[in-house]
MDTraj code that builds the backbone (N, CA, C; nanometers):
import mdtraj as md
import numpy as np

residues = "UNK UNK UNK UNK UNK UNK UNK UNK UNK UNK UNK UNK UNK UNK UNK UNK UNK UNK UNK UNK UNK UNK UNK UNK UNK UNK UNK UNK UNK UNK UNK UNK UNK UNK UNK UNK UNK UNK UNK UNK UNK UNK UNK UNK UNK UNK UNK UNK UNK UNK UNK UNK UNK UNK UNK UNK UNK UNK UNK UNK UNK UNK UNK UNK UNK UNK UNK UNK UNK UNK UNK UNK UNK UNK UNK UNK UNK UNK UNK UNK UNK UNK UNK UNK".split()
xyz = np.array([
    [-2.8238, -2.2182, 1.9528],
    [-2.7122, -2.2541, 1.8404],
    [-2.6135, -2.1569, 1.8516],
    [-2.4958, -2.1792, 1.8817],
    [-2.3803, -2.0895, 1.8848],
    [-2.2606, -2.0839, 1.7877],
    [-2.2303, -1.9776, 1.7244],
    [-2.1399, -1.9796, 1.6003],
    [-2.0053, -1.9170, 1.6426],
    [-1.8913, -2.0000, 1.6531],
    [-1.7578, -1.9401, 1.6772],
    [-1.6900, -1.9184, 1.5618],
    [-1.6172, -1.8135, 1.5633],
    [-1.5184, -1.7986, 1.4430],
    [-1.3889, -1.8641, 1.4669],
    [-1.3163, -1.9061, 1.3570],
    [-1.1901, -1.9657, 1.3809],
    [-1.0762, -1.8781, 1.4166],
    [-1.1006, -1.7564, 1.3885],
    [-0.9682, -1.6690, 1.4024],
    [-1.0075, -1.6125, 1.5476],
    [-0.8841, -1.6078, 1.6302],
    [-0.8999, -1.5553, 1.7553],
    [-0.9156, -1.4022, 1.7695],
    [-0.8618, -1.3288, 1.6781],
    [-0.8744, -1.1971, 1.6920],
    [-0.8857, -1.1235, 1.5365],
    [-0.8922, -1.0180, 1.5326],
    [-0.8814, -0.9549, 1.3945],
    [-0.7506, -0.9763, 1.3209],
    [-0.7561, -0.9850, 1.1894],
    [-0.6428, -1.0200, 1.1296],
    [-0.5406, -0.8882, 1.1156],
    [-0.4226, -0.8891, 1.1391],
    [-0.3391, -0.7653, 1.1380],
    [-0.3213, -0.7316, 0.9892],
    [-0.3575, -0.6153, 0.9790],
    [-0.3386, -0.5361, 0.8470],
    [-0.2607, -0.4150, 0.8347],
    [-0.1376, -0.4018, 0.9253],
    [-0.0568, -0.3061, 0.9438],
    [0.0225, -0.2719, 0.8106],
    [0.0299, -0.3610, 0.7304],
    [0.1094, -0.3276, 0.6305],
    [0.0339, -0.2199, 0.4999],
    [-0.1035, -0.2084, 0.5509],
    [-0.1901, -0.1210, 0.4597],
    [-0.1374, 0.0268, 0.4748],
    [-0.0480, 0.0501, 0.5893],
    [0.0078, 0.1927, 0.5960],
    [0.1157, 0.2233, 0.4913],
    [0.1648, 0.1230, 0.4215],
    [0.2513, 0.1412, 0.3083],
    [0.1802, 0.2280, 0.2108],
    [0.0418, 0.2385, 0.2103],
    [-0.0291, 0.3223, 0.1264],
    [-0.0301, 0.4766, 0.1554],
    [0.0226, 0.5083, 0.2569],
    [0.0754, 0.6437, 0.3029],
    [0.1874, 0.6950, 0.2237],
    [0.2792, 0.6151, 0.1778],
    [0.3921, 0.6488, 0.1055],
    [0.3599, 0.7348, -0.0220],
    [0.2657, 0.6793, -0.1048],
    [0.2424, 0.7642, -0.2293],
    [0.1759, 0.9214, -0.1948],
    [0.1086, 0.9036, -0.0880],
    [0.0368, 1.0310, -0.0427],
    [0.1457, 1.1371, 0.0069],
    [0.2310, 1.0925, 0.0757],
    [0.3471, 1.1703, 0.1142],
    [0.4300, 1.2147, 0.0183],
    [0.4484, 1.1204, -0.0812],
    [0.5260, 1.1551, -0.2147],
    [0.4584, 1.2690, -0.2934],
    [0.3349, 1.2541, -0.2946],
    [0.2783, 1.3647, -0.3828],
    [0.2487, 1.4963, -0.3156],
    [0.2065, 1.4889, -0.1736],
    [0.1576, 1.6063, -0.0970],
    [0.2767, 1.6688, -0.0320],
    [0.3412, 1.5796, 0.0441],
    [0.4528, 1.6408, 0.1552],
    [0.5826, 1.6857, 0.0725],
    [0.5968, 1.6310, -0.0448],
    [0.7124, 1.6624, -0.1235],
    [0.7022, 1.7719, -0.2127],
    [0.5905, 1.8234, -0.2361],
    [0.5748, 1.9470, -0.3266],
    [0.6593, 2.0611, -0.3059],
    [0.6741, 2.1153, -0.1705],
    [0.7348, 2.2179, -0.1474],
    [0.8993, 2.1974, -0.1787],
    [0.9432, 2.0818, -0.1473],
    [1.0860, 2.0567, -0.1798],
    [1.1307, 2.0473, -0.3237],
    [1.0332, 1.9915, -0.4025],
    [1.0379, 1.9628, -0.5496],
    [1.0242, 2.0970, -0.6251],
    [0.9416, 2.1887, -0.5646],
    [0.9012, 2.3231, -0.6300],
    [1.0378, 2.4070, -0.6150],
    [1.1301, 2.3907, -0.5121],
    [1.2481, 2.4650, -0.4939],
    [1.3778, 2.4440, -0.5901],
    [1.3597, 2.3169, -0.6464],
    [1.4526, 2.2767, -0.7212],
    [1.4482, 2.3018, -0.8712],
    [1.5424, 2.3571, -0.9259],
    [1.5211, 2.4196, -1.0711],
    [1.6031, 2.3401, -1.1771],
    [1.6246, 2.1998, -1.1396],
    [1.7160, 2.1291, -1.2312],
    [1.6184, 2.0803, -1.3503],
    [1.7037, 2.0322, -1.4588],
    [1.6364, 1.9641, -1.5727],
    [1.7164, 1.8572, -1.6272],
    [1.7133, 1.7425, -1.5514],
    [1.7860, 1.6203, -1.6102],
    [1.7310, 1.5769, -1.7397],
    [1.8346, 1.5834, -1.8318],
    [1.7966, 1.5357, -1.9805],
    [1.6987, 1.6186, -2.0344],
    [1.6917, 1.7584, -1.9984],
    [1.6273, 1.8661, -2.0612],
    [1.4787, 1.8408, -2.0435],
    [1.4522, 1.7669, -1.9242],
    [1.3039, 1.7310, -1.8925],
    [1.2882, 1.7944, -1.7520],
    [1.1941, 1.8860, -1.7308],
    [1.1844, 1.9576, -1.5919],
    [1.1756, 1.8352, -1.4727],
    [1.2273, 1.8886, -1.3682],
    [1.2213, 1.7965, -1.2535],
    [1.0921, 1.7530, -1.2150],
    [0.9961, 1.8494, -1.2086],
    [0.8527, 1.8112, -1.1818],
    [0.7991, 1.6995, -1.2507],
    [0.8234, 1.6801, -1.3789],
    [0.7827, 1.5588, -1.4711],
    [0.8435, 1.4421, -1.4107],
    [0.9781, 1.4529, -1.3973],
    [1.0411, 1.3307, -1.3422],
    [0.9933, 1.2828, -1.2150],
    [0.9653, 1.3946, -1.1254],
    [0.9083, 1.3493, -0.9820],
    [0.7619, 1.2800, -1.0013],
    [0.6877, 1.3509, -1.0918],
    [0.5542, 1.2718, -1.1088],
    [0.5532, 1.1414, -1.1730],
    [0.6489, 1.1172, -1.2706],
    [0.6624, 0.9902, -1.3247],
    [0.7089, 0.8886, -1.2267],
    [0.8072, 0.9401, -1.1328],
    [0.8587, 0.8419, -1.0344],
    [0.7402, 0.8137, -0.9381],
    [0.6576, 0.9155, -0.9050],
    [0.5576, 0.9011, -0.8117],
    [0.4494, 0.8025, -0.8593],
    [0.4229, 0.8000, -0.9927],
    [0.3278, 0.6729, -1.0464],
    [0.3867, 0.5563, -1.0327],
    [0.5246, 0.5445, -1.0301],
    [0.5916, 0.4044, -1.0085],
    [0.5925, 0.3606, -0.8639],
    [0.6157, 0.4544, -0.7802],
    [0.6037, 0.4441, -0.6286],
    [0.4605, 0.3977, -0.5965],
    [0.3721, 0.4620, -0.6424],
    [0.2391, 0.4250, -0.6095],
    [0.1884, 0.2901, -0.6608],
    [0.2291, 0.2464, -0.7844],
    [0.2091, 0.1124, -0.8248],
    [0.2856, 0.0143, -0.7475],
    [0.4042, 0.0353, -0.7009],
    [0.4777, -0.0512, -0.6213],
    [0.4275, -0.0727, -0.4961],
    [0.3784, 0.0417, -0.4248],
    [0.3137, 0.0256, -0.3037],
    [0.1820, -0.0504, -0.3165],
    [0.1083, -0.0353, -0.4028],
    [-0.0152, -0.1069, -0.4207],
    [-0.0003, -0.2509, -0.4355],
    [0.1029, -0.2789, -0.5262],
    [0.1449, -0.3970, -0.5565],
    [0.1815, -0.4887, -0.4268],
    [0.2655, -0.4229, -0.3483],
    [0.3264, -0.4948, -0.2241],
    [0.1977, -0.5112, -0.1130],
    [0.1223, -0.4258, -0.1041],
    [-0.0129, -0.4347, -0.0213],
    [-0.0911, -0.5371, -0.0689],
    [-0.1223, -0.5399, -0.1911],
    [-0.1975, -0.6515, -0.2470],
    [-0.1245, -0.7992, -0.2362],
    [-0.0106, -0.8096, -0.2612],
    [0.0536, -0.9272, -0.2281],
    [0.0392, -0.9684, -0.0794],
    [0.0451, -0.8644, 0.0128],
    [0.0599, -0.9160, 0.1559],
    [-0.0913, -0.9438, 0.1921],
    [-0.1911, -0.8635, 0.1384],
    [-0.3171, -0.9020, 0.1636],
    [-0.3560, -1.0497, 0.1152],
    [-0.2911, -1.0947, 0.0091],
    [-0.3437, -1.2083, -0.0503],
    [-0.2517, -1.3346, 0.0388],
    [-0.1498, -1.2963, 0.0825],
    [-0.0811, -1.3980, 0.1587],
    [-0.1416, -1.4027, 0.2978],
    [-0.2100, -1.3140, 0.3658],
    [-0.2601, -1.3236, 0.4778],
    [-0.4047, -1.3934, 0.4455],
    [-0.4586, -1.3768, 0.3333],
    [-0.6004, -1.4380, 0.3162],
    [-0.6073, -1.5889, 0.2835],
    [-0.4807, -1.6208, 0.2199],
    [-0.4571, -1.7635, 0.1710],
    [-0.4849, -1.8553, 0.2721],
    [-0.4349, -1.8528, 0.3888],
    [-0.4285, -1.9520, 0.4997],
    [-0.5738, -1.9515, 0.5608],
    [-0.6563, -1.8352, 0.5567],
    [-0.7850, -1.8237, 0.6175],
    [-0.8740, -1.9014, 0.5217],
    [-0.8403, -1.9147, 0.3851],
    [-0.9395, -1.9754, 0.3050],
    [-0.9362, -2.1126, 0.3109],
    [-0.8376, -2.1845, 0.3716],
    [-0.8402, -2.3173, 0.3926],
    [-0.9077, -2.3630, 0.5087],
    [-0.9232, -2.2813, 0.6139],
    [-0.9956, -2.3041, 0.7409],
    [-1.1354, -2.2863, 0.7088],
    [-1.1975, -2.3495, 0.8015],
    [-1.3544, -2.3406, 0.8125],
    [-1.3797, -2.2057, 0.8594],
    [-1.4827, -2.1192, 0.8271],
    [-1.5177, -1.9753, 0.8742],
    [-1.5939, -1.9993, 0.9936],
    [-1.6703, -2.1013, 1.0319],
    [-1.7520, -2.1024, 1.1372],
    [-1.7561, -2.2520, 1.1882],
    [-1.7823, -2.2544, 1.3099],
    [-1.7979, -2.3754, 1.3835],
    [-1.9320, -2.3849, 1.4442],
    [-2.0109, -2.4702, 1.4197],
    [-2.1563, -2.4667, 1.4877],
    [-2.1358, -2.5909, 1.5977],
    [-2.2107, -2.5482, 1.7013],
    [-2.2115, -2.6267, 1.8289],
    [-2.3616, -2.6831, 1.8377],
])
top = md.Topology()
chain = top.add_chain()
for i, resn in enumerate(residues, 1):
    res = top.add_residue(resn, chain, resSeq=i)
    for name in ("N", "CA", "C"):
        top.add_atom(name, md.element.get_by_symbol(name[0]), res)
traj = md.Trajectory(xyz[None], top)
């Protein structure tokens, strides 16, 4: 008894690389943000940067989640295995 999968190859999930953006926002930008001594609206720039980082992270996760669901939706309609 042989089992074949309906997909010819692994599903591409390169969009998950978008999750690197929050990491780079948090880690790589620290030296640049640390050099700036501005206070927009009398709030330290570091606080603004952290707040925007939360929004960037949530947005990145939402985009990846939607793209994952879009890729999984057609696969759910097809049978997962064909028996011979």
